C-alpha atoms as a printed R data frame, in Angstrom:
    type eleno elety resid chain resno       x       y       z
1   ATOM     1    CA   GLN     A     1  -2.110  12.505  14.462
2   ATOM     2    CA   VAL     A     2  -1.161  11.670  11.028
3   ATOM     3    CA   GLN     A     3  -2.889  12.162   7.767
4   ATOM     4    CA   LEU     A     4  -2.415   9.977   4.639
5   ATOM     5    CA   GLU     A     5  -2.973  10.671   1.062
6   ATOM     6    CA   GLU     A     6  -3.366   7.554  -1.282
7   ATOM     7    CA   SER     A     7  -2.786   8.354  -5.143
8   ATOM     8    CA   GLY     A     8  -1.994   5.999  -8.258
9   ATOM     9    CA   GLY     A     9  -4.971   3.640  -8.405
10  ATOM    10    CA   GLY     A    10  -6.741   3.246 -11.712
11  ATOM    11    CA   LEU     A    11  -7.771   0.903 -14.820
12  ATOM    12    CA   VAL     A    12  -4.976  -1.202 -16.277
13  ATOM    13    CA   GLN     A    13  -4.883  -4.282 -18.452
14  ATOM    14    CA   PRO     A    14  -3.749  -8.065 -17.065
15  ATOM    15    CA   GLY     A    15   0.153  -7.686 -17.154
16  ATOM    16    CA   GLY     A    16   0.213  -3.863 -16.798
17  ATOM    17    CA   SER     A    17   1.455  -2.150 -14.253
18  ATOM    18    CA   LEU     A    18   0.829   0.488 -11.837
19  ATOM    19    CA   ARG     A    19   2.474   2.387  -8.686
20  ATOM    20    CA   LEU     A    20   0.648   3.358  -5.764
21  ATOM    21    CA   SER     A    21   2.035   6.062  -3.398
22  ATOM    22    CA   CYS     A    22   0.930   7.126  -0.033
23  ATOM    23    CA   ALA     A    23   2.027  10.027   1.667
24  ATOM    24    CA   ALA     A    24   1.762  10.761   5.173
25  ATOM    25    CA   SER     A    25   1.538  14.281   6.774
26  ATOM    26    CA   GLY     A    26   1.436  15.247  10.669
27  ATOM    27    CA   SER     A    27   3.301  13.420  13.534
28  ATOM    28    CA   THR     A    28   5.520  11.866  10.964
29  ATOM    29    CA   PHE     A    29   8.528  11.326  13.172
30  ATOM    30    CA   MET     A    30   6.630   8.518  15.169
31  ATOM    31    CA   ILE     A    31   5.764   6.221  12.197
32  ATOM    32    CA   ASN     A    32   7.401   2.823  12.312
33  ATOM    33    CA   THR     A    33   5.276   0.364  10.061
34  ATOM    34    CA   MET     A    34   3.972   1.380   6.558
35  ATOM    35    CA   THR     A    35   1.721  -0.863   5.163
36  ATOM    36    CA   TRP     A    36  -0.402  -1.634   1.899
37  ATOM    37    CA   TYR     A    37  -3.785  -3.525   2.344
38  ATOM    38    CA   ARG     A    38  -6.243  -4.378   0.061
39  ATOM    39    CA   GLN     A    39 -10.036  -5.176   0.149
40  ATOM    40    CA   THR     A    40 -12.523  -6.528  -2.604
41  ATOM    41    CA   PRO     A    41 -16.838  -6.778  -1.651
42  ATOM    42    CA   GLY     A    42 -17.927  -9.396   0.806
43  ATOM    43    CA   LYS     A    43 -13.743 -10.071   1.499
44  ATOM    44    CA   GLN     A    44 -11.571  -9.552   4.580
45  ATOM    45    CA   ARG     A    45  -9.278  -6.951   3.708
46  ATOM    46    CA   GLU     A    46  -5.995  -8.540   3.550
47  ATOM    47    CA   LEU     A    47  -2.012  -7.429   4.108
48  ATOM    48    CA   VAL     A    48  -0.274  -6.884   0.750
49  ATOM    49    CA   ALA     A    49   2.940  -5.739   1.710
50  ATOM    50    CA   SER     A    50   4.588  -3.770   4.849
51  ATOM    51    CA   SER     A    51   7.924  -2.115   5.547
52  ATOM    52    CA   ARG     A    52   9.132  -1.248   8.955
53  ATOM    53    CA   ARG     A    53  11.269   1.821   9.310
54  ATOM    54    CA   GLY     A    54  14.531  -0.473   9.557
55  ATOM    55    CA   GLY     A    55  14.354  -1.640   6.391
56  ATOM    56    CA   SER     A    56  12.722  -5.280   6.453
57  ATOM    57    CA   THR     A    57   9.532  -5.838   4.162
58  ATOM    58    CA   ASN     A    58   7.227  -9.176   3.988
59  ATOM    59    CA   TYR     A    59   5.010  -9.816   1.324
60  ATOM    60    CA   ALA     A    60   1.404 -11.888   0.831
61  ATOM    61    CA   ASP     A    61   2.178 -14.742  -1.040
62  ATOM    62    CA   SER     A    62  -0.085 -13.801  -3.826
63  ATOM    63    CA   VAL     A    63   2.279 -10.640  -4.889
64  ATOM    64    CA   LYS     A    64   5.866 -11.976  -4.167
65  ATOM    65    CA   GLY     A    65   7.973 -11.447  -6.939
66  ATOM    66    CA   ARG     A    66   5.542  -9.157  -8.970
67  ATOM    67    CA   PHE     A    67   4.883  -6.318  -6.203
68  ATOM    68    CA   THR     A    68   7.776  -4.332  -4.726
69  ATOM    69    CA   ILE     A    69   7.299  -2.158  -1.485
70  ATOM    70    CA   SER     A    70   9.408   0.856  -0.680
71  ATOM    71    CA   ARG     A    71   9.598   3.849   1.279
72  ATOM    72    CA   ASP     A    72  11.144   7.353   1.037
73  ATOM    73    CA   ASN     A    73  11.379   8.264   5.190
74  ATOM    74    CA   ALA     A    74  12.210  11.999   4.053
75  ATOM    75    CA   LYS     A    75   9.396  12.365   2.343
76  ATOM    76    CA   ASN     A    76   7.090  10.307   4.550
77  ATOM    77    CA   THR     A    77   6.089   8.334   1.617
78  ATOM    78    CA   VAL     A    78   5.234   4.839   0.781
79  ATOM    79    CA   TYR     A    79   5.061   3.199  -2.679
80  ATOM    80    CA   LEU     A    80   3.569  -0.187  -3.989
81  ATOM    81    CA   GLN     A    81   5.007  -1.247  -7.307
82  ATOM    82    CA   MET     A    82   2.924  -3.410  -9.246
83  ATOM    83    CA   ASN     A    83   3.696  -5.444 -12.319
84  ATOM    84    CA   SER     A    84   2.245  -8.074 -14.369
85  ATOM    85    CA   LEU     A    85  -1.139  -7.263 -12.332
86  ATOM    86    CA   LYS     A    86  -3.746  -9.915 -12.719
87  ATOM    87    CA   PRO     A    87  -7.455  -9.527 -12.792
88  ATOM    88    CA   GLU     A    88  -7.793 -10.766  -9.141
89  ATOM    89    CA   ASP     A    89  -5.684  -7.891  -8.009
90  ATOM    90    CA   THR     A    90  -8.563  -5.799  -8.474
91  ATOM    91    CA   ALA     A    91  -9.078  -4.140  -5.192
92  ATOM    92    CA   VAL     A    92  -9.504  -0.906  -3.185
93  ATOM    93    CA   TYR     A    93  -5.933  -0.340  -2.008
94  ATOM    94    CA   TYR     A    94  -5.377   1.004   1.736
95  ATOM    95    CA   CYS     A    95  -2.270   2.586   3.051
96  ATOM    96    CA   TYR     A    96  -2.120   1.630   6.727
97  ATOM    97    CA   VAL     A    97   0.543   3.493   9.199
98  ATOM    98    CA   LEU     A    98   1.539   2.510  12.856
99  ATOM    99    CA   ASN     A    99   3.553   4.869  15.109
100 ATOM   100    CA   ILE     A   100   5.934   3.579  17.507
101 ATOM   101    CA   TYR     A   101   3.238   4.118  20.554
102 ATOM   102    CA   GLY     A   102   1.134   1.716  18.855
103 ATOM   103    CA   SER     A   103  -1.288   4.225  17.208
104 ATOM   104    CA   ASP     A   104  -2.622   3.125  13.883
105 ATOM   105    CA   TYR     A   105  -3.923   5.343  10.922
106 ATOM   106    CA   TRP     A   106  -5.377   4.267   7.460
107 ATOM   107    CA   GLY     A   107  -5.775   6.198   4.086
108 ATOM   108    CA   GLN     A   108  -9.406   6.614   2.132
109 ATOM   109    CA   GLY     A   109  -8.458   4.025   0.223
110 ATOM   110    CA   THR     A   110  -7.763   4.121  -4.015
111 ATOM   111    CA   GLN     A   111  -9.355   1.975  -6.400
112 ATOM   112    CA   VAL     A   112  -6.989  -0.681  -8.568
113 ATOM   113    CA   THR     A   113  -9.190  -2.409 -11.525
114 ATOM   114    CA   VAL     A   114  -7.218  -4.764 -13.638
115 ATOM   115    CA   SER     A   115  -9.399  -5.651 -16.716
116 ATOM   116    CA   SER     A   116  -9.109  -5.998 -20.114
């Protein structure tokens, strides 16, 4: 089992920055991919950025050049640095972890609101 604790959400003005964190605990040695998703009311959850243990990353087109995913494997933590935030980035952001056996885990979500 893996437990995920997210932090870093909040209210920010357009053009501002936020950094989300997701700390994993439990059976962390089996973690492979760590991913950030987001969801707004009435819409499907969408992938924002993903990081594989080997170092490869991928991003949604809508956040490329503005968001950066990184991870500290020693701390079992994944980060999402969000710059140049736009109102359309407003969503609940979820941390998602996939281990080497195909088991997956979701965080509880953290609200990000971009508004003036």
